Each structure stands twice: as C-alpha cells, then as structure tokens.
C-alpha positions as CSV (number, residue, x, y, z in Angstrom):
1,T,-14.7,32.9,-4.8
2,L,-12.5,30.0,-4.2
3,Q,-13.8,27.8,-7.0
4,S,-10.4,27.7,-8.6
5,L,-7.2,27.9,-6.4
6,P,-3.7,28.9,-7.6
7,V,-1.4,26.0,-8.3
8,E,0.9,26.8,-5.5
9,W,-2.0,26.3,-3.0
10,C,-2.8,23.0,-4.5
11,Q,0.9,22.1,-4.4
12,S,1.1,23.0,-0.8
13,L,-1.9,21.0,0.0
14,L,-0.2,18.0,-1.7
15,I,3.2,18.9,-0.5
16,I,4.6,18.6,-3.9
17,S,6.9,21.5,-4.5
18,G,7.3,25.3,-4.2
19,K,7.4,25.9,-8.0
20,N,4.8,27.4,-10.2
21,Y,3.7,25.1,-13.1
22,G,0.7,26.8,-14.1
23,F,-3.0,26.4,-13.0
24,I,-5.1,23.3,-12.4
25,S,-8.7,23.0,-11.2
26,C,-8.9,22.7,-7.5
27,P,-12.4,23.3,-6.2
28,L,-12.5,23.8,-2.4
29,E,-15.8,22.2,-1.6
30,S,-15.1,19.0,-3.6
31,K,-11.7,18.7,-1.9
32,C,-13.2,19.0,1.6
33,R,-15.8,16.5,0.8
34,L,-13.3,13.9,-0.5
35,F,-10.9,14.3,2.3
36,S,-13.8,14.1,4.9
37,C,-14.9,10.9,3.2
38,Y,-11.4,9.4,3.1
39,L,-11.2,10.3,6.9
40,K,-14.6,8.8,7.9
41,V,-14.1,5.6,6.1
42,G,-10.4,4.9,6.2
43,V,-9.6,5.8,9.8
44,P,-12.4,3.7,11.4
45,L,-11.7,0.7,9.1
46,N,-8.0,0.7,9.5
47,G,-8.4,1.4,13.3
48,L,-10.7,-1.6,13.5
49,V,-8.0,-3.8,12.0
50,V,-5.4,-2.5,14.3
51,W,-7.8,-3.1,17.3
52,A,-8.8,-6.5,16.2
53,L,-5.3,-7.8,15.4
54,G,-3.0,-5.7,17.5
55,L,-5.1,-5.4,20.7
56,R,-7.7,-8.0,20.9
57,S,-5.8,-11.0,19.4
58,R,-2.1,-10.1,19.8
59,R,-1.2,-13.5,21.5
60,H,-2.5,-15.4,18.4
61,L,-1.0,-13.5,15.5
62,V,0.3,-15.5,12.7
63,S,2.7,-14.1,10.0
64,F,0.1,-13.0,7.6
65,R,-1.9,-11.0,10.4
66,V,1.3,-9.4,11.5
67,Y,1.7,-8.0,8.0
68,V,-1.9,-7.0,7.7
69,L,-1.6,-5.1,11.1
70,N,1.4,-3.2,9.9
71,L,-0.2,-2.4,6.6
72,A,-3.1,-1.0,8.4
73,L,-0.8,1.2,10.5
74,A,0.9,2.4,7.2
75,D,-2.5,3.4,5.8
76,L,-3.3,5.2,9.1
77,V,0.0,7.1,8.7
78,L,-1.2,8.5,5.4
79,L,-4.8,9.0,6.4
80,L,-3.8,10.9,9.5
81,R,-2.4,13.7,7.3
82,I,-6.0,14.4,6.2
83,P,-7.0,16.5,9.3
84,L,-4.0,18.8,8.6
85,M,-5.0,19.2,5.0
86,L,-8.6,20.0,6.1
87,G,-7.4,22.5,8.5
88,Y,-5.3,24.2,5.7
89,L,-8.4,24.4,3.5
90,I,-10.9,25.6,6.3
91,H,-8.2,28.3,7.3
92,N,-8.7,30.1,4.0
93,N,-5.9,28.1,2.3
94,S,-3.3,29.3,4.7
95,W,-1.2,26.7,6.9
96,P,-2.3,27.3,10.5
97,F,-0.4,24.6,12.4
98,G,3.2,26.1,12.4
99,R,6.6,24.9,11.2
100,A,6.7,21.7,13.3
101,F,3.5,20.3,11.8
102,C,4.7,21.4,8.4
103,H,7.7,19.2,8.7
104,L,5.6,16.4,10.1
105,I,3.1,16.3,7.3
106,V,5.9,16.0,4.7
107,F,7.6,13.3,6.7
108,L,4.3,11.3,7.2
109,R,3.8,11.3,3.4
110,G,7.2,9.6,2.7
111,L,6.8,7.3,5.7
112,G,3.4,6.0,4.7
113,L,4.3,5.6,1.0
114,Y,7.6,3.8,1.7
115,A,6.1,1.5,4.5
116,S,3.2,0.5,2.4
117,A,5.3,-0.4,-0.6
118,F,7.8,-2.3,1.6
119,L,5.0,-4.2,3.5
120,L,3.1,-5.2,0.3
121,C,6.4,-6.6,-0.9
122,A,6.9,-8.5,2.2
123,V,3.5,-10.0,2.0
124,A,4.2,-11.2,-1.5
125,L,7.4,-12.6,-0.4
126,E,5.7,-14.4,2.4
127,R,3.4,-16.1,0.0
128,C,6.4,-17.4,-2.0
129,L,8.3,-18.4,1.1
130,C,5.2,-20.5,2.4
131,L,4.8,-22.0,-1.0
132,L,8.4,-22.9,-1.7
133,R,9.5,-23.6,1.9
134,P,6.3,-24.6,3.7
135,V,7.7,-26.8,6.5
136,W,10.3,-24.2,7.5
137,A,7.9,-21.3,7.3
138,R,5.3,-23.0,9.4
139,L,7.2,-25.2,11.9
140,R,10.9,-24.0,12.1
141,R,10.8,-20.3,11.6
142,P,11.2,-18.4,15.0
143,S,8.0,-16.6,15.9
144,W,9.9,-13.4,16.3
145,A,11.1,-13.4,12.6
146,V,8.1,-11.7,11.0
147,P,7.6,-8.8,13.7
148,L,11.3,-8.3,13.4
149,A,11.1,-8.0,9.7
150,C,8.2,-5.6,9.9
151,G,10.1,-3.5,12.4
152,L,13.2,-3.3,10.1
153,L,11.0,-2.2,7.2
154,W,9.5,0.6,9.3
155,V,13.0,1.8,10.3
156,L,14.0,1.7,6.7
157,A,11.0,3.6,5.7
158,A,11.7,6.3,8.3
159,I,15.4,6.6,7.2
160,L,14.4,7.1,3.6
161,S,11.7,9.6,4.7
162,A,14.0,11.7,7.0
163,P,15.4,13.9,4.2
164,Y,11.9,15.4,3.6
165,L,12.1,16.9,7.2
166,H,14.9,19.1,6.0
167,L,13.1,20.0,2.7
168,A,9.9,21.2,4.3
169,E,9.5,24.9,4.8
170,L,6.8,27.3,6.0
171,M,6.7,30.3,3.5
172,E,4.5,33.4,3.4
173,K,2.9,34.1,0.0
174,N,0.2,36.7,-0.5
175,K,-0.2,37.1,3.3
176,K,-1.0,33.3,3.6
177,Y,1.4,30.7,4.9
178,Q,2.1,27.7,2.7
179,C,3.9,24.5,3.7
180,V,6.0,23.5,0.7
181,E,9.1,21.7,-0.2
182,T,11.9,24.2,-0.6
183,G,15.2,24.3,-2.5
184,T,16.3,23.2,-5.9
185,F,15.4,19.9,-7.4
186,N,17.3,17.1,-5.7
187,M,18.2,14.5,-8.2
188,G,19.6,12.1,-5.7
189,L,16.5,12.2,-3.6
190,F,14.3,11.8,-6.6
191,V,16.3,8.7,-7.8
192,T,16.3,7.1,-4.4
193,E,12.5,7.5,-4.0
194,T,11.9,6.1,-7.5
195,I,14.2,3.1,-7.1
196,A,13.5,2.3,-3.4
197,G,9.9,3.3,-3.3
198,F,8.6,2.2,-6.6
199,I,10.8,0.2,-9.0
200,L,12.2,-2.4,-6.7
201,P,8.9,-3.0,-4.8
202,L,7.1,-3.1,-8.1
203,L,9.4,-5.9,-9.4
204,V,9.3,-7.8,-6.1
205,F,5.6,-7.6,-5.8
206,L,4.7,-8.5,-9.3
207,G,7.4,-11.4,-9.5
208,S,6.3,-13.0,-6.2
209,N,2.6,-12.9,-7.1
210,L,3.2,-14.3,-10.5
211,V,5.1,-17.2,-8.9
212,V,2.2,-17.9,-6.6
213,L,-0.3,-17.7,-9.5
214,L,1.7,-20.0,-11.8
215,T,2.1,-22.5,-9.0
216,F,-1.5,-22.5,-8.2
217,K,-2.3,-23.0,-11.9
218,Q,-0.2,-26.0,-12.1
219,A,-1.8,-27.3,-9.0
220,V,-5.3,-27.4,-10.3
221,P,-5.9,-30.5,-12.4
222,Q,-6.6,-29.9,-16.1
223,T,-9.4,-32.6,-16.2
224,P,-11.5,-32.2,-13.0
225,T,-12.8,-35.4,-11.5
226,T,-15.9,-35.8,-9.5
227,S,-14.1,-34.5,-6.3
228,T,-12.0,-31.7,-7.8
229,P,-14.3,-29.2,-9.5
230,S,-15.0,-27.4,-6.3
231,N,-11.2,-27.3,-5.7
232,A,-10.6,-25.8,-9.0
233,R,-13.2,-23.1,-8.3
234,R,-11.4,-22.3,-5.0
235,M,-8.1,-21.9,-6.9
236,T,-9.9,-19.7,-9.3
237,R,-11.0,-17.6,-6.4
238,M,-7.5,-17.4,-5.2
239,Y,-6.4,-16.1,-8.7
240,H,-9.0,-13.4,-8.5
241,V,-7.8,-12.2,-5.1
242,L,-4.2,-12.1,-6.0
243,F,-4.9,-10.5,-9.4
244,S,-7.0,-7.8,-7.6
245,T,-4.2,-7.0,-5.2
246,M,-1.8,-6.6,-8.1
247,L,-4.3,-4.5,-10.1
248,I,-4.8,-2.2,-7.1
249,F,-1.1,-1.8,-6.6
250,L,-0.5,-0.8,-10.3
251,T,-3.7,1.4,-10.4
252,C,-2.8,3.4,-7.2
253,W,1.0,3.6,-7.4
254,V,2.2,3.5,-11.0
255,P,0.4,6.9,-12.0
256,Y,1.7,8.7,-9.0
257,F,5.4,7.9,-9.7
258,V,5.0,8.3,-13.5
259,C,3.8,11.8,-12.8
260,R,6.6,12.5,-10.5
261,F,9.0,11.4,-13.2
262,L,7.3,13.7,-15.7
263,L,7.6,16.6,-13.3
264,A,11.3,15.9,-12.8
265,L,11.7,15.8,-16.6
266,A,9.9,19.1,-16.9
267,Y,12.3,20.6,-14.3
268,K,15.4,19.5,-16.2
269,T,13.9,20.7,-19.5
270,P,12.3,24.2,-19.0
271,G,9.7,25.3,-21.3
272,V,8.1,21.8,-22.0
273,S,4.4,21.8,-22.5
274,F,3.4,18.8,-20.4
275,S,4.5,20.1,-16.9
276,A,1.0,21.4,-16.0
277,S,-0.7,18.1,-17.1
278,A,1.9,16.1,-15.1
279,L,1.2,18.2,-12.0
280,K,-2.5,17.7,-12.4
281,G,-2.0,14.0,-13.0
282,K,0.1,13.7,-9.8
283,Y,-2.6,15.6,-8.0
284,I,-5.2,13.1,-9.0
285,S,-3.0,10.1,-8.6
286,L,-2.4,11.0,-5.0
287,Y,-6.2,10.7,-4.4
288,L,-5.9,7.2,-5.8
289,V,-3.3,6.4,-3.0
290,Y,-5.6,7.7,-0.4
291,I,-8.5,5.6,-1.8
292,K,-6.2,2.5,-1.6
293,S,-5.4,3.4,2.1
294,A,-9.0,3.9,3.0
295,L,-10.4,0.7,1.3
296,N,-7.7,-1.8,2.1
297,P,-9.4,-3.2,5.1
298,I,-12.3,-4.1,2.8
299,L,-9.9,-6.1,0.6
300,Y,-8.6,-7.9,3.7
301,V,-12.1,-9.0,4.7
302,K,-12.9,-10.0,1.3
303,T,-9.8,-12.2,1.0
304,Q,-10.7,-13.7,4.3
305,N,-14.3,-14.5,3.2
306,I,-13.2,-15.9,-0.2
307,L,-10.3,-18.0,0.9
308,N,-11.2,-18.9,4.4
309,K,-14.8,-20.2,4.4
310,P,-14.5,-22.6,1.4
311,L,-11.4,-24.2,2.7
312,S,-12.4,-24.4,6.3
313,H,-13.7,-27.9,6.2
314,F,-10.3,-29.2,5.2
315,M,-8.9,-28.0,8.6
316,P,-8.9,-30.0,11.7
317,S,-11.2,-28.7,14.4
318,N,-8.2,-27.9,16.8
319,Q,-6.4,-25.7,14.1
320,P,-7.0,-22.1,13.2
321,Q,-8.5,-21.3,9.8
322,C,-6.0,-20.6,7.2
323,T,-5.9,-17.9,4.6
324,F,-4.3,-19.9,1.8
325,V,-3.8,-23.6,1.2
326,L,-0.5,-24.4,-0.2
327,I,0.3,-27.5,-2.1
328,L,3.6,-29.3,-1.2
329,Q,5.8,-30.2,-4.1
330,L,6.8,-33.8,-3.8
331,S,9.7,-35.2,-6.0
332,G,9.6,-32.0,-8.1
333,T,5.9,-32.4,-9.1
334,L,2.8,-31.0,-7.7
335,L,0.1,-33.3,-6.4
336,E,-2.4,-34.2,-9.1
337,G,-6.0,-35.7,-9.1
338,E,-7.1,-36.1,-5.6
339,F,-4.6,-33.5,-4.4
340,F,-6.7,-32.3,-1.3
341,Q,-5.7,-35.3,0.9
342,N,-3.4,-35.9,3.7
343,K,-0.4,-34.7,1.7
344,I,-1.6,-31.1,1.7
345,S,0.2,-28.5,3.8
346,H,-2.3,-26.1,5.5
347,L,-0.3,-23.1,6.2
348,V,-1.4,-19.6,7.6
349,F,0.3,-16.5,6.2
C-alpha cells in the first residue's frame, strides 16, 4: 500500500531537501487529484490570459496589462512543474525523467517564486507611481519602460534561481530514483532567498498598497452629497480588491517562508522537536502557492469587473476603459466634494 509515503519521497516531490526529518502523511491518491486539479484549472486560465493579452491584443497593451501578462507567465512556470510531479507519482514514486529534468524542476520552482514576488511588487509600485506621478506615468513615460522592467525582473529571477541547478541531484534510494537537493545546508543561499524572495518583496508590496489605500480613503468625502454616495461605494470596492490581493499574498507566501526558516533553524540545532512539523507545514504551504497560481486569473477578472464597469461612464467614448481612477493632488490636497469632475486623471495601469 502507498497510503503513507516516506518523508524522503515527499521531500523529493516538493524538491525540499535530501534529509530525513521523520514521517508525514502523504496519501498518493489525494496528491494526484490535487495536482490534476491545479493543472486542469490553472494552465487553461493562465494560458487564456497569455493568449488574450500577449497574442490577441499585444498592440494595445497598457502597463497594467503587461504586468498581468507576465504574472500569468510566472504562474505557468510554477504550474508546468506539475506534470513532472505527476509522472513521479505514477511511476511508483521514482523519478523517471532523468537528470536534466531533475535540474529543470528545481530551477523552475525558484524562477516561478522569484518572478511572482518581483512582479507583484512591480504592480504595487506601479499603482503608487500612477497615483503620485500620474501625468508622467500616463503621458511622458516611454512605452518600452514597463516591458523593459518586466524583462529585467525575469533576468534577476533567473540569476537568483541559477544556484539551484547546481544543487539538484538524481539519487538512487531503495531501488528508486529521487530528485533531491544535495549537499550541506547553504546559509548564504537561504539568506538570499529569504531576503530577496520574501522580506523585501513583502515590505514593498505592503507599503505600496497601504499608500494607495490611504490615498483612496482621503479622496472619499467624509459626508457624501447627493452625487457622491456611488463614488464612495466604488472606492470601497477598490479597498476590497486591494485588501484581497494583500491577503492572498500573505496567506500564500508567509507560511512557505516561515516553514523554510523553521527548517533552517532545525538544521542548525539538531535534535529539535519541531522539524517534522515544519516540514509538514512547508509541504502544505507549497500547495497554497499552487492554489494562488491556479486562481490568479479569476482575481484579474474580478478586479476588472469591479473596477472597470462602475467607472466606465466617466470615460470618453474614444478612450479605453481603465482599471483604476486616480485622483490628482492639487496644491497638496485631494479634490473634495464633487471630485469626479474634469480635474480627474483617468489612468490605466
């Protein structure tokens, strides 16, 4: 029976490490169903985003859509690891794809995680930029600036993920091949991943979104007039969308890196009792990352429906719909009262 797999097999499935930290529950049938669900839902949805933005309307991409396109690509990088994982499970928990694909699956994990974190931060910074410098962001910024920024972020993610190509190794254990990370614990690599892949993106993401939320809050009149209640409701919907993105980021990323930190602590202090729990937590938290990657396109559509439709009647008929309406700051104060007038900056990002 394969109702409970040894921890080394679960570790190799997740590409965590080659160390034995104990046993965790790892039912084969449930894992196959989960991975198949992620694959069937996530790949078509993200592929549809790439097709719609990258192929169908590539001549009309604005900055926000460029970021969404790249986020969908980053999610696809993570989700395309799933067929290899399913192959490992179906092949009686033995790695059947050879050494090259073993190196590839480890590299794709790092690339997808880094790229997603960097691009989410870029979207958050884009919101702040369009809010604080709307004229420059909309009219004066070169059209190639955002695609170039995305390209540089992908290059940086690839550079930071390159060391994992060296760490991946195909090992034979109990007549089965396991794709694992070999070698001793690398403190430098762990610190780099934690700071560059988690702490800095977390600070940038939360700080940028808080700036946007506070600015929107100041823009909504405290005492609505006959023409402003609907505007206040629209701003409230904006709060909900931004809060949802922050909540998803925290829910899907914080547990993963916290468990990695606990595993590193367990490695440095042998004999601690929480190592098995930390390994199980990291195992579960990685599923949250896959859920985020699979369902991100739904959040994109929800954002478009919430923010686009209620604001569309403010847009001239010859302009494209916008995702956010940003209020210009005049003489250091936000417009009050009848603030949806001609002094509004309609910006797409």
